[in-house]
PyMOL commands that place a pseudoatom at each C-alpha (Angstrom):
pseudoatom trace, name=CA, resn=UNK, resi=1, chain=A, elem=C, hetatm=0, pos=[108.394, 88.119, 82.224]
pseudoatom trace, name=CA, resn=UNK, resi=2, chain=A, elem=C, hetatm=0, pos=[108.827, 90.872, 79.646]
pseudoatom trace, name=CA, resn=UNK, resi=3, chain=A, elem=C, hetatm=0, pos=[108.900, 93.607, 82.282]
pseudoatom trace, name=CA, resn=UNK, resi=4, chain=A, elem=C, hetatm=0, pos=[111.493, 91.685, 84.310]
pseudoatom trace, name=CA, resn=UNK, resi=5, chain=A, elem=C, hetatm=0, pos=[113.688, 91.310, 81.217]
pseudoatom trace, name=CA, resn=UNK, resi=6, chain=A, elem=C, hetatm=0, pos=[113.359, 95.011, 80.367]
pseudoatom trace, name=CA, resn=UNK, resi=7, chain=A, elem=C, hetatm=0, pos=[114.373, 95.941, 83.909]
pseudoatom trace, name=CA, resn=UNK, resi=8, chain=A, elem=C, hetatm=0, pos=[117.305, 93.505, 84.045]
pseudoatom trace, name=CA, resn=UNK, resi=9, chain=A, elem=C, hetatm=0, pos=[118.753, 94.099, 80.581]
pseudoatom trace, name=CA, resn=UNK, resi=10, chain=A, elem=C, hetatm=0, pos=[117.896, 97.648, 79.615]
pseudoatom trace, name=CA, resn=UNK, resi=11, chain=A, elem=C, hetatm=0, pos=[116.680, 96.300, 76.259]
pseudoatom trace, name=CA, resn=UNK, resi=12, chain=A, elem=C, hetatm=0, pos=[114.707, 98.667, 74.078]
pseudoatom trace, name=CA, resn=UNK, resi=13, chain=A, elem=C, hetatm=0, pos=[112.605, 95.819, 72.678]
pseudoatom trace, name=CA, resn=UNK, resi=14, chain=A, elem=C, hetatm=0, pos=[111.885, 92.130, 73.221]
pseudoatom trace, name=CA, resn=UNK, resi=15, chain=A, elem=C, hetatm=0, pos=[110.532, 89.593, 70.753]
pseudoatom trace, name=CA, resn=UNK, resi=16, chain=A, elem=C, hetatm=0, pos=[108.972, 86.463, 72.269]
pseudoatom trace, name=CA, resn=UNK, resi=17, chain=A, elem=C, hetatm=0, pos=[108.361, 83.479, 69.980]
pseudoatom trace, name=CA, resn=UNK, resi=18, chain=A, elem=C, hetatm=0, pos=[107.188, 79.891, 70.039]
pseudoatom trace, name=CA, resn=UNK, resi=19, chain=A, elem=C, hetatm=0, pos=[109.075, 78.919, 66.887]
pseudoatom trace, name=CA, resn=UNK, resi=20, chain=A, elem=C, hetatm=0, pos=[109.119, 75.227, 66.027]
pseudoatom trace, name=CA, resn=UNK, resi=21, chain=A, elem=C, hetatm=0, pos=[112.840, 74.385, 65.950]
pseudoatom trace, name=CA, resn=UNK, resi=22, chain=A, elem=C, hetatm=0, pos=[113.602, 76.396, 69.093]
pseudoatom trace, name=CA, resn=UNK, resi=23, chain=A, elem=C, hetatm=0, pos=[110.742, 74.737, 70.992]
pseudoatom trace, name=CA, resn=UNK, resi=24, chain=A, elem=C, hetatm=0, pos=[111.761, 71.271, 69.782]
pseudoatom trace, name=CA, resn=UNK, resi=25, chain=A, elem=C, hetatm=0, pos=[115.389, 71.785, 70.824]
pseudoatom trace, name=CA, resn=UNK, resi=26, chain=A, elem=C, hetatm=0, pos=[114.311, 73.308, 74.146]
pseudoatom trace, name=CA, resn=UNK, resi=27, chain=A, elem=C, hetatm=0, pos=[113.120, 69.858, 75.133]
pseudoatom trace, name=CA, resn=UNK, resi=28, chain=A, elem=C, hetatm=0, pos=[116.481, 68.147, 74.628]
pseudoatom trace, name=CA, resn=UNK, resi=29, chain=A, elem=C, hetatm=0, pos=[119.248, 70.753, 75.089]
pseudoatom trace, name=CA, resn=UNK, resi=30, chain=A, elem=C, hetatm=0, pos=[120.623, 72.758, 78.003]
pseudoatom trace, name=CA, resn=UNK, resi=31, chain=A, elem=C, hetatm=0, pos=[122.169, 75.229, 75.558]
pseudoatom trace, name=CA, resn=UNK, resi=32, chain=A, elem=C, hetatm=0, pos=[122.227, 75.765, 71.818]
pseudoatom trace, name=CA, resn=UNK, resi=33, chain=A, elem=C, hetatm=0, pos=[125.829, 75.223, 70.678]
pseudoatom trace, name=CA, resn=UNK, resi=34, chain=A, elem=C, hetatm=0, pos=[127.609, 77.706, 68.431]
pseudoatom trace, name=CA, resn=UNK, resi=35, chain=A, elem=C, hetatm=0, pos=[127.157, 76.075, 65.033]
pseudoatom trace, name=CA, resn=UNK, resi=36, chain=A, elem=C, hetatm=0, pos=[127.613, 79.331, 63.138]
pseudoatom trace, name=CA, resn=UNK, resi=37, chain=A, elem=C, hetatm=0, pos=[129.313, 82.667, 63.738]
pseudoatom trace, name=CA, resn=UNK, resi=38, chain=A, elem=C, hetatm=0, pos=[125.910, 84.411, 63.652]
pseudoatom trace, name=CA, resn=UNK, resi=39, chain=A, elem=C, hetatm=0, pos=[125.592, 83.274, 67.260]
pseudoatom trace, name=CA, resn=UNK, resi=40, chain=A, elem=C, hetatm=0, pos=[128.025, 86.071, 68.215]
pseudoatom trace, name=CA, resn=UNK, resi=41, chain=A, elem=C, hetatm=0, pos=[125.226, 88.622, 67.818]
pseudoatom trace, name=CA, resn=UNK, resi=42, chain=A, elem=C, hetatm=0, pos=[123.208, 86.693, 70.398]
pseudoatom trace, name=CA, resn=UNK, resi=43, chain=A, elem=C, hetatm=0, pos=[126.056, 87.052, 72.887]
pseudoatom trace, name=CA, resn=UNK, resi=44, chain=A, elem=C, hetatm=0, pos=[127.382, 83.512, 72.513]
pseudoatom trace, name=CA, resn=UNK, resi=45, chain=A, elem=C, hetatm=0, pos=[125.928, 80.103, 73.194]
pseudoatom trace, name=CA, resn=UNK, resi=46, chain=A, elem=C, hetatm=0, pos=[122.206, 80.454, 73.924]
pseudoatom trace, name=CA, resn=UNK, resi=47, chain=A, elem=C, hetatm=0, pos=[121.199, 79.021, 77.279]
pseudoatom trace, name=CA, resn=UNK, resi=48, chain=A, elem=C, hetatm=0, pos=[117.993, 77.083, 77.896]
pseudoatom trace, name=CA, resn=UNK, resi=49, chain=A, elem=C, hetatm=0, pos=[116.211, 78.363, 81.005]
pseudoatom trace, name=CA, resn=UNK, resi=50, chain=A, elem=C, hetatm=0, pos=[114.601, 75.694, 83.223]
pseudoatom trace, name=CA, resn=UNK, resi=51, chain=A, elem=C, hetatm=0, pos=[110.894, 75.064, 82.714]
pseudoatom trace, name=CA, resn=UNK, resi=52, chain=A, elem=C, hetatm=0, pos=[108.418, 77.003, 84.776]
pseudoatom trace, name=CA, resn=UNK, resi=53, chain=A, elem=C, hetatm=0, pos=[104.809, 77.694, 83.883]
pseudoatom trace, name=CA, resn=UNK, resi=54, chain=A, elem=C, hetatm=0, pos=[104.001, 80.714, 81.733]
pseudoatom trace, name=CA, resn=UNK, resi=55, chain=A, elem=C, hetatm=0, pos=[102.890, 83.853, 83.527]
pseudoatom trace, name=CA, resn=UNK, resi=56, chain=A, elem=C, hetatm=0, pos=[104.794, 83.130, 86.742]
pseudoatom trace, name=CA, resn=UNK, resi=57, chain=A, elem=C, hetatm=0, pos=[107.447, 85.138, 88.574]
pseudoatom trace, name=CA, resn=UNK, resi=58, chain=A, elem=C, hetatm=0, pos=[109.599, 81.997, 88.416]
pseudoatom trace, name=CA, resn=UNK, resi=59, chain=A, elem=C, hetatm=0, pos=[109.554, 82.088, 84.611]
pseudoatom trace, name=CA, resn=UNK, resi=60, chain=A, elem=C, hetatm=0, pos=[110.583, 85.736, 84.672]
pseudoatom trace, name=CA, resn=UNK, resi=61, chain=A, elem=C, hetatm=0, pos=[113.447, 85.016, 87.094]
pseudoatom trace, name=CA, resn=UNK, resi=62, chain=A, elem=C, hetatm=0, pos=[114.552, 81.981, 85.083]
pseudoatom trace, name=CA, resn=UNK, resi=63, chain=A, elem=C, hetatm=0, pos=[114.584, 83.957, 81.819]
pseudoatom trace, name=CA, resn=UNK, resi=64, chain=A, elem=C, hetatm=0, pos=[116.512, 86.865, 83.350]
pseudoatom trace, name=CA, resn=UNK, resi=65, chain=A, elem=C, hetatm=0, pos=[119.130, 84.537, 84.873]
pseudoatom trace, name=CA, resn=UNK, resi=66, chain=A, elem=C, hetatm=0, pos=[119.699, 82.675, 81.592]
pseudoatom trace, name=CA, resn=UNK, resi=67, chain=A, elem=C, hetatm=0, pos=[119.904, 85.962, 79.655]
pseudoatom trace, name=CA, resn=UNK, resi=68, chain=A, elem=C, hetatm=0, pos=[122.881, 87.239, 81.684]
pseudoatom trace, name=CA, resn=UNK, resi=69, chain=A, elem=C, hetatm=0, pos=[125.446, 88.467, 79.165]
pseudoatom trace, name=CA, resn=UNK, resi=70, chain=A, elem=C, hetatm=0, pos=[123.279, 87.361, 76.229]
pseudoatom trace, name=CA, resn=UNK, resi=71, chain=A, elem=C, hetatm=0, pos=[120.744, 88.828, 73.808]
pseudoatom trace, name=CA, resn=UNK, resi=72, chain=A, elem=C, hetatm=0, pos=[118.580, 85.705, 73.574]
pseudoatom trace, name=CA, resn=UNK, resi=73, chain=A, elem=C, hetatm=0, pos=[117.347, 82.877, 75.749]
pseudoatom trace, name=CA, resn=UNK, resi=74, chain=A, elem=C, hetatm=0, pos=[115.475, 79.662, 75.056]
pseudoatom trace, name=CA, resn=UNK, resi=75, chain=A, elem=C, hetatm=0, pos=[112.710, 78.790, 77.511]
pseudoatom trace, name=CA, resn=UNK, resi=76, chain=A, elem=C, hetatm=0, pos=[112.442, 75.040, 78.152]
pseudoatom trace, name=CA, resn=UNK, resi=77, chain=A, elem=C, hetatm=0, pos=[109.287, 73.508, 76.641]
pseudoatom trace, name=CA, resn=UNK, resi=78, chain=A, elem=C, hetatm=0, pos=[108.015, 76.986, 75.791]
pseudoatom trace, name=CA, resn=UNK, resi=79, chain=A, elem=C, hetatm=0, pos=[109.813, 79.248, 73.289]
pseudoatom trace, name=CA, resn=UNK, resi=80, chain=A, elem=C, hetatm=0, pos=[112.372, 82.008, 73.250]
pseudoatom trace, name=CA, resn=UNK, resi=81, chain=A, elem=C, hetatm=0, pos=[113.071, 85.668, 73.938]
pseudoatom trace, name=CA, resn=UNK, resi=82, chain=A, elem=C, hetatm=0, pos=[115.363, 87.895, 71.914]
pseudoatom trace, name=CA, resn=UNK, resi=83, chain=A, elem=C, hetatm=0, pos=[116.352, 91.416, 73.008]
pseudoatom trace, name=CA, resn=UNK, resi=84, chain=A, elem=C, hetatm=0, pos=[117.698, 94.417, 71.202]
pseudoatom trace, name=CA, resn=UNK, resi=85, chain=A, elem=C, hetatm=0, pos=[118.076, 98.174, 71.370]
pseudoatom trace, name=CA, resn=UNK, resi=86, chain=A, elem=C, hetatm=0, pos=[115.018, 98.455, 69.116]
pseudoatom trace, name=CA, resn=UNK, resi=87, chain=A, elem=C, hetatm=0, pos=[112.283, 96.242, 67.689]
pseudoatom trace, name=CA, resn=UNK, resi=88, chain=A, elem=C, hetatm=0, pos=[114.066, 95.651, 64.380]
pseudoatom trace, name=CA, resn=UNK, resi=89, chain=A, elem=C, hetatm=0, pos=[117.195, 94.309, 66.101]
pseudoatom trace, name=CA, resn=UNK, resi=90, chain=A, elem=C, hetatm=0, pos=[115.212, 92.160, 68.570]
pseudoatom trace, name=CA, resn=UNK, resi=91, chain=A, elem=C, hetatm=0, pos=[113.188, 90.740, 65.668]
pseudoatom trace, name=CA, resn=UNK, resi=92, chain=A, elem=C, hetatm=0, pos=[116.341, 90.010, 63.638]
pseudoatom trace, name=CA, resn=UNK, resi=93, chain=A, elem=C, hetatm=0, pos=[117.808, 88.194, 66.636]
pseudoatom trace, name=CA, resn=UNK, resi=94, chain=A, elem=C, hetatm=0, pos=[114.645, 86.108, 67.072]
pseudoatom trace, name=CA, resn=UNK, resi=95, chain=A, elem=C, hetatm=0, pos=[114.812, 85.119, 63.394]
pseudoatom trace, name=CA, resn=UNK, resi=96, chain=A, elem=C, hetatm=0, pos=[118.527, 84.338, 63.739]
pseudoatom trace, name=CA, resn=UNK, resi=97, chain=A, elem=C, hetatm=0, pos=[117.858, 82.156, 66.788]
pseudoatom trace, name=CA, resn=UNK, resi=98, chain=A, elem=C, hetatm=0, pos=[115.259, 80.079, 64.943]
pseudoatom trace, name=CA, resn=UNK, resi=99, chain=A, elem=C, hetatm=0, pos=[117.622, 79.773, 61.947]
pseudoatom trace, name=CA, resn=UNK, resi=100, chain=A, elem=C, hetatm=0, pos=[120.465, 78.620, 64.211]
pseudoatom trace, name=CA, resn=UNK, resi=101, chain=A, elem=C, hetatm=0, pos=[118.161, 76.073, 65.865]
pseudoatom trace, name=CA, resn=UNK, resi=102, chain=A, elem=C, hetatm=0, pos=[117.227, 74.720, 62.436]
pseudoatom trace, name=CA, resn=UNK, resi=103, chain=A, elem=C, hetatm=0, pos=[120.875, 74.561, 61.353]
pseudoatom trace, name=CA, resn=UNK, resi=104, chain=A, elem=C, hetatm=0, pos=[121.756, 72.679, 64.531]
pseudoatom trace, name=CA, resn=UNK, resi=105, chain=A, elem=C, hetatm=0, pos=[118.814, 70.292, 64.039]
pseudoatom trace, name=CA, resn=UNK, resi=106, chain=A, elem=C, hetatm=0, pos=[119.887, 69.419, 60.490]
pseudoatom trace, name=CA, resn=UNK, resi=107, chain=A, elem=C, hetatm=0, pos=[123.560, 69.186, 61.433]
pseudoatom trace, name=CA, resn=UNK, resi=108, chain=A, elem=C, hetatm=0, pos=[122.671, 66.684, 64.181]
pseudoatom trace, name=CA, resn=UNK, resi=109, chain=A, elem=C, hetatm=0, pos=[120.786, 64.593, 61.635]
pseudoatom trace, name=CA, resn=UNK, resi=110, chain=A, elem=C, hetatm=0, pos=[123.959, 64.420, 59.552]
pseudoatom trace, name=CA, resn=UNK, resi=111, chain=A, elem=C, hetatm=0, pos=[126.335, 63.722, 62.447]
pseudoatom trace, name=CA, resn=UNK, resi=112, chain=A, elem=C, hetatm=0, pos=[128.086, 65.515, 65.267]
pseudoatom trace, name=CA, resn=UNK, resi=113, chain=A, elem=C, hetatm=0, pos=[128.304, 69.247, 64.520]
pseudoatom trace, name=CA, resn=UNK, resi=114, chain=A, elem=C, hetatm=0, pos=[131.627, 71.022, 64.842]
pseudoatom trace, name=CA, resn=UNK, resi=115, chain=A, elem=C, hetatm=0, pos=[131.045, 74.065, 67.006]
pseudoatom trace, name=CA, resn=UNK, resi=116, chain=A, elem=C, hetatm=0, pos=[132.799, 77.379, 67.474]
pseudoatom trace, name=CA, resn=UNK, resi=117, chain=A, elem=C, hetatm=0, pos=[134.613, 78.286, 70.667]
pseudoatom trace, name=CA, resn=UNK, resi=118, chain=A, elem=C, hetatm=0, pos=[133.875, 81.339, 72.805]
pseudoatom trace, name=CA, resn=UNK, resi=119, chain=A, elem=C, hetatm=0, pos=[137.170, 82.768, 71.515]
pseudoatom trace, name=CA, resn=UNK, resi=120, chain=A, elem=C, hetatm=0, pos=[135.994, 82.404, 67.914]
pseudoatom trace, name=CA, resn=UNK, resi=121, chain=A, elem=C, hetatm=0, pos=[132.702, 84.125, 68.741]
pseudoatom trace, name=CA, resn=UNK, resi=122, chain=A, elem=C, hetatm=0, pos=[134.564, 86.945, 70.488]
pseudoatom trace, name=CA, resn=UNK, resi=123, chain=A, elem=C, hetatm=0, pos=[136.725, 87.368, 67.391]
pseudoatom trace, name=CA, resn=UNK, resi=124, chain=A, elem=C, hetatm=0, pos=[133.555, 87.688, 65.273]
pseudoatom trace, name=CA, resn=UNK, resi=125, chain=A, elem=C, hetatm=0, pos=[132.087, 90.260, 67.684]
pseudoatom trace, name=CA, resn=UNK, resi=126, chain=A, elem=C, hetatm=0, pos=[135.306, 92.272, 67.577]
pseudoatom trace, name=CA, resn=UNK, resi=127, chain=A, elem=C, hetatm=0, pos=[135.441, 92.160, 63.771]
pseudoatom trace, name=CA, resn=UNK, resi=128, chain=A, elem=C, hetatm=0, pos=[131.798, 93.246, 63.556]
pseudoatom trace, name=CA, resn=UNK, resi=129, chain=A, elem=C, hetatm=0, pos=[132.435, 96.189, 65.878]
pseudoatom trace, name=CA, resn=UNK, resi=130, chain=A, elem=C, hetatm=0, pos=[135.448, 97.217, 63.779]
pseudoatom trace, name=CA, resn=UNK, resi=131, chain=A, elem=C, hetatm=0, pos=[133.382, 96.993, 60.588]
pseudoatom trace, name=CA, resn=UNK, resi=132, chain=A, elem=C, hetatm=0, pos=[130.604, 99.130, 62.068]
pseudoatom trace, name=CA, resn=UNK, resi=133, chain=A, elem=C, hetatm=0, pos=[133.180, 101.652, 63.301]
pseudoatom trace, name=CA, resn=UNK, resi=134, chain=A, elem=C, hetatm=0, pos=[134.682, 101.765, 59.813]
pseudoatom trace, name=CA, resn=UNK, resi=135, chain=A, elem=C, hetatm=0, pos=[131.256, 102.348, 58.232]
pseudoatom trace, name=CA, resn=UNK, resi=136, chain=A, elem=C, hetatm=0, pos=[130.535, 105.169, 60.694]
pseudoatom trace, name=CA, resn=UNK, resi=137, chain=A, elem=C, hetatm=0, pos=[133.888, 106.762, 59.843]
pseudoatom trace, name=CA, resn=UNK, resi=138, chain=A, elem=C, hetatm=0, pos=[133.140, 106.537, 56.095]
pseudoatom trace, name=CA, resn=UNK, resi=139, chain=A, elem=C, hetatm=0, pos=[129.694, 108.053, 56.586]
pseudoatom trace, name=CA, resn=UNK, resi=140, chain=A, elem=C, hetatm=0, pos=[131.141, 110.879, 58.672]
pseudoatom trace, name=CA, resn=UNK, resi=141, chain=A, elem=C, hetatm=0, pos=[133.569, 111.590, 55.818]
pseudoatom trace, name=CA, resn=UNK, resi=142, chain=A, elem=C, hetatm=0, pos=[130.716, 111.589, 53.294]
pseudoatom trace, name=CA, resn=UNK, resi=143, chain=A, elem=C, hetatm=0, pos=[131.554, 108.298, 51.591]
pseudoatom trace, name=CA, resn=UNK, resi=144, chain=A, elem=C, hetatm=0, pos=[128.978, 105.601, 50.961]
pseudoatom trace, name=CA, resn=UNK, resi=145, chain=A, elem=C, hetatm=0, pos=[129.069, 102.483, 53.158]
pseudoatom trace, name=CA, resn=UNK, resi=146, chain=A, elem=C, hetatm=0, pos=[130.513, 99.305, 51.624]
pseudoatom trace, name=CA, resn=UNK, resi=147, chain=A, elem=C, hetatm=0, pos=[128.174, 97.056, 49.647]
pseudoatom trace, name=CA, resn=UNK, resi=148, chain=A, elem=C, hetatm=0, pos=[128.527, 93.548, 48.366]
pseudoatom trace, name=CA, resn=UNK, resi=149, chain=A, elem=C, hetatm=0, pos=[128.026, 89.953, 49.396]
pseudoatom trace, name=CA, resn=UNK, resi=150, chain=A, elem=C, hetatm=0, pos=[129.864, 90.288, 52.733]
pseudoatom trace, name=CA, resn=UNK, resi=151, chain=A, elem=C, hetatm=0, pos=[128.294, 93.556, 53.808]
pseudoatom trace, name=CA, resn=UNK, resi=152, chain=A, elem=C, hetatm=0, pos=[124.996, 94.030, 55.582]
pseudoatom trace, name=CA, resn=UNK, resi=153, chain=A, elem=C, hetatm=0, pos=[123.902, 96.624, 53.020]
for i in range(1, 153): cmd.bond("trace and resi %d" % i, "trace and resi %d" % (i + 1))
show_as sticks, trace
zoom trace
């Protein structure tokens, strides 16, 4: 499965987990809704790939198909995969996916979660790209990157 994902996505690293909230939600959802803007880094709503037994070519194909245009996928009754250009980014995405699953779980306990649209997630992705471009420009000019509660520093 990992080799198929590397070939299909060009990812530099993959993190595969069996985290509790993701596995629990994999049994009842076809996709994890966008309950927070952090989902933008995963490429949008996270799809749940159909169940196939571990270690099979069918699982690899199912994971690759559900990953199209995304950086993470949930594997029905199994776990999840998160991809990134390097191990640190793939790991961060795996942690974010479990956090989003937990947020969704608790929100469902309280009621019907309000979710973000694809347009809202695209706006977040665009703003993040602009922020990173701005930081790169500051660093090229010799200034320190921004710090504070809304920065990633």
